[in-house]
TORGU-581298 format. One record per residue (C-alpha): residue number from 1; residue in one letter; x, y, z. Coordinates in Angstrom, 1 decimal. Each point is the difference from the previous one (the first is absolute). Example, Ala and Ser with C-alpha at 12.3 -4.5 7.8 and 13.67 -1.06 7.14 Angstrom:
BEGIN
<rec><i>1</i><aa>a</aa><east>12.3</east><north>-4.5</north><up>7.8</up></rec>
<rec><i>2</i><aa>s</aa><east>1.4</east><north>3.4</north><up>-0.7</up></rec>
***
This chain:
BEGIN
<rec><i>1</i><aa>m</aa><east>92.0</east><north>138.7</north><up>101.4</up></rec>
<rec><i>2</i><aa>t</aa><east>-1.5</east><north>0.0</north><up>-3.5</up></rec>
<rec><i>3</i><aa>f</aa><east>-2.2</east><north>-2.8</north><up>-1.4</up></rec>
<rec><i>4</i><aa>m</aa><east>2.9</east><north>-1.1</north><up>-2.2</up></rec>
<rec><i>5</i><aa>e</aa><east>2.3</east><north>-0.4</north><up>3.0</up></rec>
<rec><i>6</i><aa>e</aa><east>-2.6</east><north>-1.9</north><up>1.9</up></rec>
<rec><i>7</i><aa>i</aa><east>-0.6</east><north>-2.4</north><up>-3.0</up></rec>
<rec><i>8</i><aa>k</aa><east>3.8</east><north>-0.5</north><up>-0.4</up></rec>
<rec><i>9</i><aa>n</aa><east>0.4</east><north>-0.7</north><up>3.7</up></rec>
<rec><i>10</i><aa>s</aa><east>-2.9</east><north>-2.4</north><up>-0.1</up></rec>
<rec><i>11</i><aa>v</aa><east>1.8</east><north>-2.1</north><up>-2.6</up></rec>
<rec><i>12</i><aa>i</aa><east>3.2</east><north>0.2</north><up>2.0</up></rec>
<rec><i>13</i><aa>d</aa><east>-1.9</east><north>-0.9</north><up>3.2</up></rec>
<rec><i>14</i><aa>m</aa><east>-1.8</east><north>-2.9</north><up>-1.7</up></rec>
<rec><i>15</i><aa>d</aa><east>-3.4</east><north>1.5</north><up>0.8</up></rec>
<rec><i>16</i><aa>d</aa><east>-2.2</east><north>-1.8</north><up>-2.5</up></rec>
<rec><i>17</i><aa>a</aa><east>-3.1</east><north>0.6</north><up>2.1</up></rec>
<rec><i>18</i><aa>g</aa><east>0.3</east><north>3.8</north><up>0.2</up></rec>
<rec><i>19</i><aa>i</aa><east>1.4</east><north>0.9</north><up>-3.4</up></rec>
<rec><i>20</i><aa>e</aa><east>-3.2</east><north>-0.3</north><up>-2.0</up></rec>
<rec><i>21</i><aa>g</aa><east>-1.7</east><north>2.7</north><up>2.2</up></rec>
<rec><i>22</i><aa>l</aa><east>3.0</east><north>2.3</north><up>-0.4</up></rec>
<rec><i>23</i><aa>v</aa><east>0.0</east><north>-0.4</north><up>-3.8</up></rec>
<rec><i>24</i><aa>r</aa><east>-3.8</east><north>0.8</north><up>-0.1</up></rec>
<rec><i>25</i><aa>k</aa><east>0.5</east><north>3.0</north><up>2.2</up></rec>
<rec><i>26</i><aa>a</aa><east>2.8</east><north>1.2</north><up>-2.2</up></rec>
<rec><i>27</i><aa>l</aa><east>-2.2</east><north>-0.3</north><up>-3.0</up></rec>
<rec><i>28</i><aa>e</aa><east>-2.9</east><north>1.8</north><up>1.7</up></rec>
<rec><i>29</i><aa>g</aa><east>2.5</east><north>2.8</north><up>0.9</up></rec>
<rec><i>30</i><aa>g</aa><east>0.9</east><north>0.5</north><up>-3.7</up></rec>
<rec><i>31</i><aa>a</aa><east>3.1</east><north>-2.1</north><up>-0.4</up></rec>
<rec><i>32</i><aa>g</aa><east>0.4</east><north>-1.6</north><up>-3.4</up></rec>
<rec><i>33</i><aa>p</aa><east>0.1</east><north>-3.8</north><up>-0.3</up></rec>
<rec><i>34</i><aa>l</aa><east>3.4</east><north>0.2</north><up>-1.8</up></rec>
<rec><i>35</i><aa>d</aa><east>1.4</east><north>2.2</north><up>2.7</up></rec>
<rec><i>36</i><aa>i</aa><east>-1.1</east><north>-2.5</north><up>2.6</up></rec>
<rec><i>37</i><aa>v</aa><east>1.7</east><north>-2.8</north><up>-1.9</up></rec>
<rec><i>38</i><aa>n</aa><east>3.2</east><north>1.8</north><up>-0.5</up></rec>
<rec><i>39</i><aa>g</aa><east>0.3</east><north>2.2</north><up>3.0</up></rec>
<rec><i>40</i><aa>g</aa><east>-1.5</east><north>-2.4</north><up>2.6</up></rec>
<rec><i>41</i><aa>l</aa><east>-0.1</east><north>-3.7</north><up>-1.0</up></rec>
<rec><i>42</i><aa>i</aa><east>3.1</east><north>-0.3</north><up>-2.2</up></rec>
<rec><i>43</i><aa>a</aa><east>1.9</east><north>2.3</north><up>2.3</up></rec>
<rec><i>44</i><aa>g</aa><east>-0.7</east><north>-2.3</north><up>2.9</up></rec>
<rec><i>45</i><aa>i</aa><east>0.7</east><north>-3.3</north><up>-1.7</up></rec>
<rec><i>46</i><aa>e</aa><east>3.3</east><north>1.4</north><up>-1.4</up></rec>
<rec><i>47</i><aa>i</aa><east>1.1</east><north>0.7</north><up>3.5</up></rec>
<rec><i>48</i><aa>v</aa><east>-0.9</east><north>-3.5</north><up>1.0</up></rec>
<rec><i>49</i><aa>g</aa><east>1.9</east><north>-1.3</north><up>-2.9</up></rec>
<rec><i>50</i><aa>d</aa><east>3.1</east><north>2.0</north><up>0.9</up></rec>
<rec><i>51</i><aa>r</aa><east>-0.2</east><north>-1.2</north><up>3.6</up></rec>
<rec><i>52</i><aa>f</aa><east>-0.3</east><north>-3.6</north><up>-1.2</up></rec>
<rec><i>53</i><aa>r</aa><east>3.1</east><north>0.4</north><up>-2.1</up></rec>
<rec><i>54</i><aa>n</aa><east>1.8</east><north>1.4</north><up>3.0</up></rec>
<rec><i>55</i><aa>f</aa><east>-1.2</east><north>-2.9</north><up>2.2</up></rec>
<rec><i>56</i><aa>e</aa><east>-1.9</east><north>2.5</north><up>2.2</up></rec>
<rec><i>57</i><aa>v</aa><east>-3.3</east><north>-1.9</north><up>-0.5</up></rec>
<rec><i>58</i><aa>f</aa><east>-0.6</east><north>-3.6</north><up>-1.0</up></rec>
<rec><i>59</i><aa>l</aa><east>-2.4</east><north>-2.2</north><up>-2.0</up></rec>
<rec><i>60</i><aa>p</aa><east>-3.0</east><north>0.2</north><up>2.3</up></rec>
<rec><i>61</i><aa>e</aa><east>0.1</east><north>3.9</north><up>0.1</up></rec>
<rec><i>62</i><aa>v</aa><east>0.3</east><north>0.2</north><up>-3.7</up></rec>
<rec><i>63</i><aa>i</aa><east>-3.0</east><north>-2.3</north><up>-0.5</up></rec>
<rec><i>64</i><aa>l</aa><east>-2.1</east><north>2.0</north><up>2.5</up></rec>
<rec><i>65</i><aa>a</aa><east>1.1</east><north>3.3</north><up>-1.6</up></rec>
<rec><i>66</i><aa>s</aa><east>-1.0</east><north>-1.3</north><up>-3.4</up></rec>
<rec><i>67</i><aa>k</aa><east>-3.5</east><north>-0.9</north><up>1.4</up></rec>
<rec><i>68</i><aa>a</aa><east>-0.4</east><north>3.6</north><up>1.1</up></rec>
<rec><i>69</i><aa>f</aa><east>1.2</east><north>1.3</north><up>-3.4</up></rec>
<rec><i>70</i><aa>k</aa><east>-2.5</east><north>-2.2</north><up>-1.8</up></rec>
<rec><i>71</i><aa>a</aa><east>-2.8</east><north>1.0</north><up>2.2</up></rec>
<rec><i>72</i><aa>g</aa><east>0.6</east><north>3.7</north><up>-0.7</up></rec>
<rec><i>73</i><aa>f</aa><east>0.7</east><north>-0.6</north><up>-3.7</up></rec>
<rec><i>74</i><aa>a</aa><east>-3.4</east><north>-1.9</north><up>-0.4</up></rec>
<rec><i>75</i><aa>v</aa><east>-1.8</east><north>3.2</north><up>1.0</up></rec>
<rec><i>76</i><aa>v</aa><east>1.5</east><north>2.2</north><up>-2.7</up></rec>
<rec><i>77</i><aa>a</aa><east>0.6</east><north>-2.6</north><up>-2.7</up></rec>
<rec><i>78</i><aa>p</aa><east>-3.4</east><north>0.5</north><up>-1.7</up></rec>
<rec><i>79</i><aa>m</aa><east>0.7</east><north>3.7</north><up>-0.3</up></rec>
<rec><i>80</i><aa>l</aa><east>3.4</east><north>-0.2</north><up>-1.6</up></rec>
<rec><i>81</i><aa>k</aa><east>-1.2</east><north>-0.6</north><up>-3.5</up></rec>
<rec><i>82</i><aa>d</aa><east>-1.3</east><north>3.6</north><up>-0.1</up></rec>
<rec><i>83</i><aa>t</aa><east>3.4</east><north>1.4</north><up>1.2</up></rec>
<rec><i>84</i><aa>g</aa><east>2.1</east><north>-1.2</north><up>-2.9</up></rec>
<rec><i>85</i><aa>y</aa><east>1.8</east><north>-2.4</north><up>2.4</up></rec>
<rec><i>86</i><aa>e</aa><east>1.9</east><north>-2.6</north><up>-1.9</up></rec>
<rec><i>87</i><aa>p</aa><east>1.9</east><north>-2.8</north><up>1.7</up></rec>
<rec><i>88</i><aa>k</aa><east>3.7</east><north>-0.4</north><up>-0.9</up></rec>
<rec><i>89</i><aa>g</aa><east>-0.8</east><north>-3.5</north><up>-1.3</up></rec>
<rec><i>90</i><aa>r</aa><east>-2.1</east><north>-3.1</north><up>0.6</up></rec>
<rec><i>91</i><aa>v</aa><east>1.7</east><north>-2.8</north><up>2.0</up></rec>
<rec><i>92</i><aa>l</aa><east>-1.4</east><north>-3.5</north><up>0.6</up></rec>
<rec><i>93</i><aa>i</aa><east>1.6</east><north>-1.9</north><up>2.9</up></rec>
<rec><i>94</i><aa>g</aa><east>-0.5</east><north>-3.5</north><up>1.3</up></rec>
<rec><i>95</i><aa>s</aa><east>1.7</east><north>-3.0</north><up>1.7</up></rec>
<rec><i>96</i><aa>v</aa><east>0.6</east><north>-2.8</north><up>-2.4</up></rec>
<rec><i>97</i><aa>e</aa><east>-1.8</east><north>-3.3</north><up>-0.2</up></rec>
<rec><i>98</i><aa>g</aa><east>0.7</east><north>-2.1</north><up>3.1</up></rec>
<rec><i>99</i><aa>d</aa><east>1.0</east><north>2.9</north><up>2.2</up></rec>
<rec><i>100</i><aa>s</aa><east>-2.5</east><north>1.4</north><up>2.5</up></rec>
<rec><i>101</i><aa>h</aa><east>2.3</east><north>2.6</north><up>1.6</up></rec>
<rec><i>102</i><aa>d</aa><east>-1.2</east><north>3.6</north><up>-0.5</up></rec>
<rec><i>103</i><aa>i</aa><east>1.7</east><north>2.3</north><up>2.6</up></rec>
<rec><i>104</i><aa>g</aa><east>2.8</east><north>1.1</north><up>-2.4</up></rec>
<rec><i>105</i><aa>k</aa><east>-2.4</east><north>0.4</north><up>-2.8</up></rec>
<rec><i>106</i><aa>n</aa><east>-2.3</east><north>2.1</north><up>2.0</up></rec>
<rec><i>107</i><aa>i</aa><east>2.8</east><north>2.3</north><up>1.1</up></rec>
<rec><i>108</i><aa>v</aa><east>1.1</east><north>0.5</north><up>-3.7</up></rec>
<rec><i>109</i><aa>m</aa><east>-3.6</east><north>0.8</north><up>-0.9</up></rec>
<rec><i>110</i><aa>a</aa><east>-0.3</east><north>2.6</north><up>2.7</up></rec>
<rec><i>111</i><aa>l</aa><east>3.2</east><north>1.8</north><up>-0.9</up></rec>
<rec><i>112</i><aa>l</aa><east>-0.8</east><north>-0.1</north><up>-3.7</up></rec>
<rec><i>113</i><aa>q</aa><east>-3.5</east><north>1.4</north><up>0.6</up></rec>
<rec><i>114</i><aa>g</aa><east>1.5</east><north>2.7</north><up>2.2</up></rec>
<rec><i>115</i><aa>n</aa><east>2.4</east><north>0.9</north><up>-2.8</up></rec>
<rec><i>116</i><aa>g</aa><east>-2.8</east><north>0.7</north><up>-2.4</up></rec>
<rec><i>117</i><aa>y</aa><east>-0.5</east><north>-3.4</north><up>-1.8</up></rec>
<rec><i>118</i><aa>e</aa><east>-3.3</east><north>-1.7</north><up>-0.6</up></rec>
<rec><i>119</i><aa>v</aa><east>0.5</east><north>-3.4</north><up>1.6</up></rec>
<rec><i>120</i><aa>h</aa><east>-2.0</east><north>-3.2</north><up>-0.4</up></rec>
<rec><i>121</i><aa>d</aa><east>0.3</east><north>-3.0</north><up>2.3</up></rec>
<rec><i>122</i><aa>a</aa><east>-0.1</east><north>-3.4</north><up>-1.8</up></rec>
<rec><i>123</i><aa>g</aa><east>0.1</east><north>-1.7</north><up>3.4</up></rec>
<rec><i>124</i><aa>v</aa><east>2.0</east><north>-3.0</north><up>1.0</up></rec>
<rec><i>125</i><aa>d</aa><east>0.5</east><north>-3.4</north><up>-1.6</up></rec>
<rec><i>126</i><aa>v</aa><east>-0.4</east><north>1.6</north><up>-3.4</up></rec>
<rec><i>127</i><aa>p</aa><east>0.4</east><north>-2.2</north><up>-3.1</up></rec>
<rec><i>128</i><aa>a</aa><east>1.6</east><north>1.3</north><up>-3.1</up></rec>
<rec><i>129</i><aa>d</aa><east>-3.2</east><north>0.2</north><up>-2.0</up></rec>
<rec><i>130</i><aa>k</aa><east>-1.6</east><north>2.2</north><up>2.6</up></rec>
<rec><i>131</i><aa>f</aa><east>2.9</east><north>2.5</north><up>-0.2</up></rec>
<rec><i>132</i><aa>v</aa><east>-0.5</east><north>0.0</north><up>-3.8</up></rec>
<rec><i>133</i><aa>t</aa><east>-3.7</east><north>0.5</north><up>0.2</up></rec>
<rec><i>134</i><aa>m</aa><east>0.1</east><north>2.8</north><up>2.6</up></rec>
<rec><i>135</i><aa>a</aa><east>2.9</east><north>1.7</north><up>-1.9</up></rec>
<rec><i>136</i><aa>l</aa><east>-2.2</east><north>0.1</north><up>-3.1</up></rec>
<rec><i>137</i><aa>e</aa><east>-3.1</east><north>1.2</north><up>1.9</up></rec>
<rec><i>138</i><aa>l</aa><east>1.8</east><north>2.7</north><up>1.8</up></rec>
<rec><i>139</i><aa>n</aa><east>2.4</east><north>1.0</north><up>-2.8</up></rec>
<rec><i>140</i><aa>a</aa><east>2.8</east><north>-0.3</north><up>2.6</up></rec>
<rec><i>141</i><aa>n</aa><east>3.3</east><north>1.7</north><up>-0.6</up></rec>
<rec><i>142</i><aa>v</aa><east>1.9</east><north>-2.1</north><up>2.6</up></rec>
<rec><i>143</i><aa>i</aa><east>-0.5</east><north>-3.5</north><up>1.6</up></rec>
<rec><i>144</i><aa>g</aa><east>1.6</east><north>-0.7</north><up>3.3</up></rec>
<rec><i>145</i><aa>m</aa><east>0.4</east><north>-3.6</north><up>1.2</up></rec>
<rec><i>146</i><aa>s</aa><east>0.9</east><north>-1.1</north><up>3.5</up></rec>
<rec><i>147</i><aa>s</aa><east>1.3</east><north>-3.3</north><up>1.2</up></rec>
<rec><i>148</i><aa>l</aa><east>1.2</east><north>-0.9</north><up>3.5</up></rec>
<rec><i>149</i><aa>l</aa><east>0.5</east><north>-3.7</north><up>-0.7</up></rec>
<rec><i>150</i><aa>t</aa><east>2.8</east><north>-1.5</north><up>-2.2</up></rec>
<rec><i>151</i><aa>s</aa><east>-2.6</east><north>-2.6</north><up>-1.0</up></rec>
<rec><i>152</i><aa>t</aa><east>-2.2</east><north>2.6</north><up>-1.7</up></rec>
<rec><i>153</i><aa>m</aa><east>2.7</east><north>2.1</north><up>-1.7</up></rec>
<rec><i>154</i><aa>a</aa><east>-0.4</east><north>-1.9</north><up>-3.2</up></rec>
<rec><i>155</i><aa>k</aa><east>-3.5</east><north>1.3</north><up>-0.3</up></rec>
<rec><i>156</i><aa>m</aa><east>1.5</east><north>3.4</north><up>-0.7</up></rec>
<rec><i>157</i><aa>k</aa><east>1.7</east><north>-1.4</north><up>-3.1</up></rec>
<rec><i>158</i><aa>d</aa><east>-3.3</east><north>-1.6</north><up>-1.1</up></rec>
<rec><i>159</i><aa>t</aa><east>-1.7</east><north>3.3</north><up>0.3</up></rec>
<rec><i>160</i><aa>v</aa><east>2.6</east><north>1.8</north><up>-2.0</up></rec>
<rec><i>161</i><aa>a</aa><east>-0.4</east><north>-2.7</north><up>-2.7</up></rec>
<rec><i>162</i><aa>a</aa><east>-3.8</east><north>0.4</north><up>0.1</up></rec>
<rec><i>163</i><aa>l</aa><east>0.2</east><north>3.7</north><up>-0.4</up></rec>
<rec><i>164</i><aa>e</aa><east>2.3</east><north>-0.5</north><up>-3.0</up></rec>
<rec><i>165</i><aa>a</aa><east>-2.4</east><north>-2.5</north><up>-1.5</up></rec>
<rec><i>166</i><aa>a</aa><east>-2.8</east><north>2.5</north><up>0.4</up></rec>
<rec><i>167</i><aa>g</aa><east>2.0</east><north>2.7</north><up>-1.8</up></rec>
<rec><i>168</i><aa>l</aa><east>0.2</east><north>2.2</north><up>3.1</up></rec>
<rec><i>169</i><aa>r</aa><east>3.7</east><north>0.1</north><up>0.7</up></rec>
<rec><i>170</i><aa>g</aa><east>0.5</east><north>2.9</north><up>-2.4</up></rec>
<rec><i>171</i><aa>r</aa><east>-2.2</east><north>2.3</north><up>2.0</up></rec>
<rec><i>172</i><aa>v</aa><east>0.0</east><north>-1.4</north><up>3.5</up></rec>
<rec><i>173</i><aa>k</aa><east>3.1</east><north>0.2</north><up>2.3</up></rec>
<rec><i>174</i><aa>v</aa><east>0.5</east><north>-2.8</north><up>2.5</up></rec>
<rec><i>175</i><aa>i</aa><east>1.7</east><north>0.3</north><up>3.4</up></rec>
<rec><i>176</i><aa>v</aa><east>0.5</east><north>-2.7</north><up>2.5</up></rec>
<rec><i>177</i><aa>g</aa><east>0.9</east><north>-0.1</north><up>3.7</up></rec>
<rec><i>178</i><aa>g</aa><east>0.0</east><north>-2.1</north><up>3.2</up></rec>
<rec><i>179</i><aa>a</aa><east>2.4</east><north>-1.6</north><up>2.4</up></rec>
<rec><i>180</i><aa>p</aa><east>1.4</east><north>-2.8</north><up>-2.2</up></rec>
<rec><i>181</i><aa>v</aa><east>0.0</east><north>2.2</north><up>-3.2</up></rec>
<rec><i>182</i><aa>s</aa><east>3.2</east><north>1.6</north><up>-1.3</up></rec>
<rec><i>183</i><aa>r</aa><east>0.9</east><north>2.4</north><up>-2.8</up></rec>
<rec><i>184</i><aa>e</aa><east>1.7</east><north>-2.9</north><up>-1.8</up></rec>
<rec><i>185</i><aa>y</aa><east>-3.2</east><north>-2.0</north><up>0.2</up></rec>
<rec><i>186</i><aa>a</aa><east>-2.0</east><north>2.9</north><up>-1.3</up></rec>
<rec><i>187</i><aa>d</aa><east>2.4</east><north>0.3</north><up>-3.0</up></rec>
<rec><i>188</i><aa>s</aa><east>-0.1</east><north>-3.7</north><up>-0.7</up></rec>
<rec><i>189</i><aa>i</aa><east>-3.8</east><north>-0.1</north><up>-0.4</up></rec>
<rec><i>190</i><aa>g</aa><east>-0.2</east><north>3.1</north><up>-2.1</up></rec>
<rec><i>191</i><aa>a</aa><east>-1.5</east><north>2.4</north><up>2.6</up></rec>
<rec><i>192</i><aa>d</aa><east>0.7</east><north>3.7</north><up>-0.4</up></rec>
<rec><i>193</i><aa>g</aa><east>1.2</east><north>0.6</north><up>3.5</up></rec>
<rec><i>194</i><aa>y</aa><east>0.4</east><north>-1.2</north><up>3.6</up></rec>
<rec><i>195</i><aa>g</aa><east>-1.0</east><north>1.8</north><up>3.1</up></rec>
<rec><i>196</i><aa>e</aa><east>2.1</east><north>-0.9</north><up>3.0</up></rec>
<rec><i>197</i><aa>d</aa><east>-2.6</east><north>1.7</north><up>2.3</up></rec>
<rec><i>198</i><aa>a</aa><east>-3.2</east><north>1.9</north><up>-0.2</up></rec>
<rec><i>199</i><aa>s</aa><east>1.7</east><north>3.4</north><up>-0.4</up></rec>
<rec><i>200</i><aa>e</aa><east>2.2</east><north>-1.2</north><up>-2.8</up></rec>
<rec><i>201</i><aa>a</aa><east>-3.0</east><north>-1.5</north><up>-1.7</up></rec>
<rec><i>202</i><aa>v</aa><east>-1.6</east><north>3.5</north><up>-0.1</up></rec>
<rec><i>203</i><aa>r</aa><east>3.1</east><north>1.5</north><up>-1.4</up></rec>
<rec><i>204</i><aa>l</aa><east>0.3</east><north>-2.8</north><up>-2.5</up></rec>
<rec><i>205</i><aa>v</aa><east>-3.5</east><north>0.6</north><up>-1.3</up></rec>
<rec><i>206</i><aa>g</aa><east>0.8</east><north>3.7</north><up>-0.4</up></rec>
<rec><i>207</i><aa>r</aa><east>3.1</east><north>-0.7</north><up>-2.0</up></rec>
<rec><i>208</i><aa>l</aa><east>-1.7</east><north>-2.6</north><up>-2.3</up></rec>
<rec><i>209</i><aa>l</aa><east>-3.0</east><north>2.3</north><up>-0.8</up></rec>
<rec><i>210</i><aa>a</aa><east>2.3</east><north>3.0</north><up>-0.6</up></rec>
<rec><i>211</i><aa>g</aa><east>1.5</east><north>-2.0</north><up>-2.8</up></rec>
***
């Protein structure tokens, strides 16, 4: 079995403790950091994403696999600047003000990172002004907002309005998701799209950034 296969399997097997050593051994053996990202880490998280879509694995497995992905990616991340590696886009994700749920958000983040995006976590209970500030600091291309409570959905509308007031809506796409959220609600608040689940959110980001 090659190092790439071992790294891929470590992501699939949720081995966040052992993957760092495998990545370092692969580097010592002459593997390029970009090859490790594409051939090992992304290959593994894509399989996890496919299994999640097919109901072969569930939320806990995806979260643990994403931890393994991040542990391996952290080893090669400092070296990627010298390889010409460019993320597909910069995505900022957070749960809106008043909402402390983060499982769905974390899954979307893991799958986006595994699909080649630079992903930043705004956290939970995120007020509109924090989304605006972070979007400016990061030069984000997409903002993703999550809400699992009907009582906090209105904060999505407030954030869209704040982005508009800051002059960001022309260059930042906004997507929303969460159990009580619907496509109709997304349209009503002026969002650019609605992700019914984590996999659809990844596809939606790709479509929006493709123009």
